[in-house]
C-alpha positions in Angstrom: 0.0 0.0 0.0 1.4 3.5 -0.8 2.4 5.6 2.1 2.4 9.1 0.7 0.8 11.6 3.1 -2.0 13.7 1.5 -2.8 17.0 3.2 -6.4 18.0 2.7 -6.9 21.7 2.9 -10.4 22.5 4.2 -11.2 26.2 3.8 -14.1 27.9 5.6 -16.9 30.1 4.6 -16.3 31.9 1.3 -13.1 29.8 0.6 -9.5 30.8 1.1 -8.1 33.4 -1.3 -4.8 33.6 -3.2 -2.9 35.1 -0.3 -4.2 32.8 2.4 -1.7 30.5 4.0 -3.7 27.4 2.9 -3.5 28.5 -0.8 0.2 29.2 -0.4 0.9 25.8 1.1 -1.0 24.2 -1.8 1.0 26.2 -4.4 4.3 25.3 -2.7 3.5 21.6 -2.6 0.9 20.7 -5.2 1.6 17.0 -5.1 1.1 16.8 -1.3 -1.8 19.3 -0.8 -5.3 19.0 -2.2 -8.1 21.4 -1.5 -11.5 20.1 -0.6 -13.7 22.0 -3.1 -17.2 22.8 -2.0 -20.1 23.3 -4.4 -21.2 26.5 -2.7 -18.7 28.5 -0.7 -21.1 31.4 0.0 -24.2 29.3 1.1 -22.7 26.3 2.9 -24.9 23.3 3.7 -23.5 21.1 6.5 -24.6 17.9 5.0 -23.0 18.7 1.6 -19.8 20.0 3.2 -19.4 16.9 5.4 -20.2 14.6 2.4 -17.6 16.3 0.3 -15.0 16.0 3.0 -15.8 12.3 3.5 -15.4 11.7 -0.3 -12.1 13.5 -0.3 -10.8 11.6 2.7 -11.8 8.3 1.0 -10.1 9.3 -2.3 -6.9 10.5 -0.6 -6.7 7.4 1.7 -6.1 5.3 -1.4 -2.7 6.8 -1.6 -1.9 6.6 2.1 -2.4 8.5 5.3 -4.3 11.8 5.4 -3.7 15.0 7.4 -6.5 17.5 7.6 -5.6 21.2 7.4 -8.7 23.2 8.2 -9.5 26.9 8.7 -12.6 28.5 10.3 -15.8 26.8 9.2 -13.6 24.0 7.8 -12.7 23.2 11.5 -16.4 22.9 12.4 -16.9 20.7 9.3 -14.1 18.4 10.4 -15.6 18.1 13.9 -19.0 17.3 12.4 -17.5 14.8 10.0 -15.5 13.0 12.6 -18.6 12.6 14.8 -20.3 10.5 12.2 -17.6 9.3 9.8 -17.2 5.6 8.9 -14.3 3.9 10.6 -12.4 3.5 7.4 -12.3 7.3 6.9 -11.3 7.9 10.5 -8.5 5.3 10.3 -7.0 7.0 7.3 -6.5 10.3 9.2 -3.1 10.7 10.8 -3.9 14.1 12.4 -5.6 17.5 12.0 -4.4 21.1 12.2 -7.6 23.1 13.0 -6.9 26.9 12.6 -9.2 29.7 13.8 -12.3 27.5 14.4 -15.4 29.7 13.8 -17.9 29.8 16.7 -21.0 29.3 14.6 -23.0 29.0 17.8 -22.7 32.7 18.3 -22.1 34.0 14.8 -24.8 36.2 13.5 -24.4 35.0 9.9 -27.6 33.3 8.6 -25.5 31.2 6.2 -23.7 29.5 9.1 -26.6 28.7 11.4 -27.1 25.2 9.8 -23.7 24.2 11.4 -25.1 24.7 14.9 -24.3 23.4 17.3 -20.5 22.9 17.0 -19.8 19.2 17.4 -17.9 18.8 20.7 -17.1 15.0 20.6 -13.4 14.0 21.0 -11.6 13.7 17.7 -10.2 10.2 17.2 -6.9 11.4 15.8 -4.1 13.8 17.0 -5.2 17.4 16.7 -3.8 20.8 17.2 -6.2 23.8 17.5 -4.7 27.2 16.8 -6.5 30.4 17.6 -5.6 34.0 17.9 -6.3 36.1 21.0 -8.3 38.7 19.0 -10.1 36.5 16.5 -13.5 38.1 15.6 -15.0 34.7 14.9 -14.2 33.0 18.2 -13.2 34.1 21.7 -10.1 32.6 23.3 -12.4 30.9 25.9 -14.5 29.2 23.2 -11.4 28.2 21.2 -10.0 26.6 24.4 -13.3 24.8 25.0 -13.2 23.4 21.4 -9.7 22.2 21.9 -10.5 20.5 25.2 -13.7 19.0 23.9 -11.9 17.7 20.8 -9.0 16.3 22.8 -6.6 18.7 21.0 -3.4 20.5 21.9 -4.2 24.2 22.0 -1.8 26.9 20.6 -2.4 30.6 21.0 0.1 32.5 18.8 -1.0 36.0 20.0 -3.1 38.7 18.3 -3.4 37.9 14.6 -7.1 38.2 13.9 -8.7 35.3 12.1 -5.4 33.8 11.0 -6.2 34.4 7.4 -4.8 36.5 4.6 -5.7 39.7 6.4 -3.4 38.6 9.3 -0.3 39.1 7.2 1.0 35.6 7.9 2.4 35.1 4.4 3.5 31.4 4.1 3.0 31.1 7.9 6.1 29.1 8.8 4.9 28.7 12.4 1.8 26.9 11.1 4.1 24.6 9.0 6.0 23.7 12.1 2.8 22.7 13.9 1.7 20.7 10.8 5.1 18.9 10.8 4.5 17.9 14.5 1.5 15.9 13.4 
């Protein structure tokens, strides 16, 4: 069986733009990173997003282990997927880097209410949650709660907003180090 690791990039609401660290990582290593493409980035449907993630994990698992690299609503999608995923899909996942999880339970964005409540079951693979101290989409307290609930290591890098392209992270080498630890 092949043993090449596939990194699945799972963007959040409205996708990750060209300057986002996820997009940069994909461009730097196109053979290793694959984006989970959603049918509708602006009107996300939880069932569709979870089904798409499940299909991508299954496809990537044919080549070897999978590492999930999620941002914002992508983190919430991973938690929801893991709560109901088939064992074969779960077994393929070596770990997950969940960055800036969006607190959809408090977000006043109608397009996101279908993702309520955030799944808080422990994740069955090693996980790192990274959240900024001034993220407008999640308070540090809620981010720490997510990490504890998911059984994840929690990393708080300081005040960087939503840890996206607006944060000025560039290629985000600190994130790559965290990914390498998985």
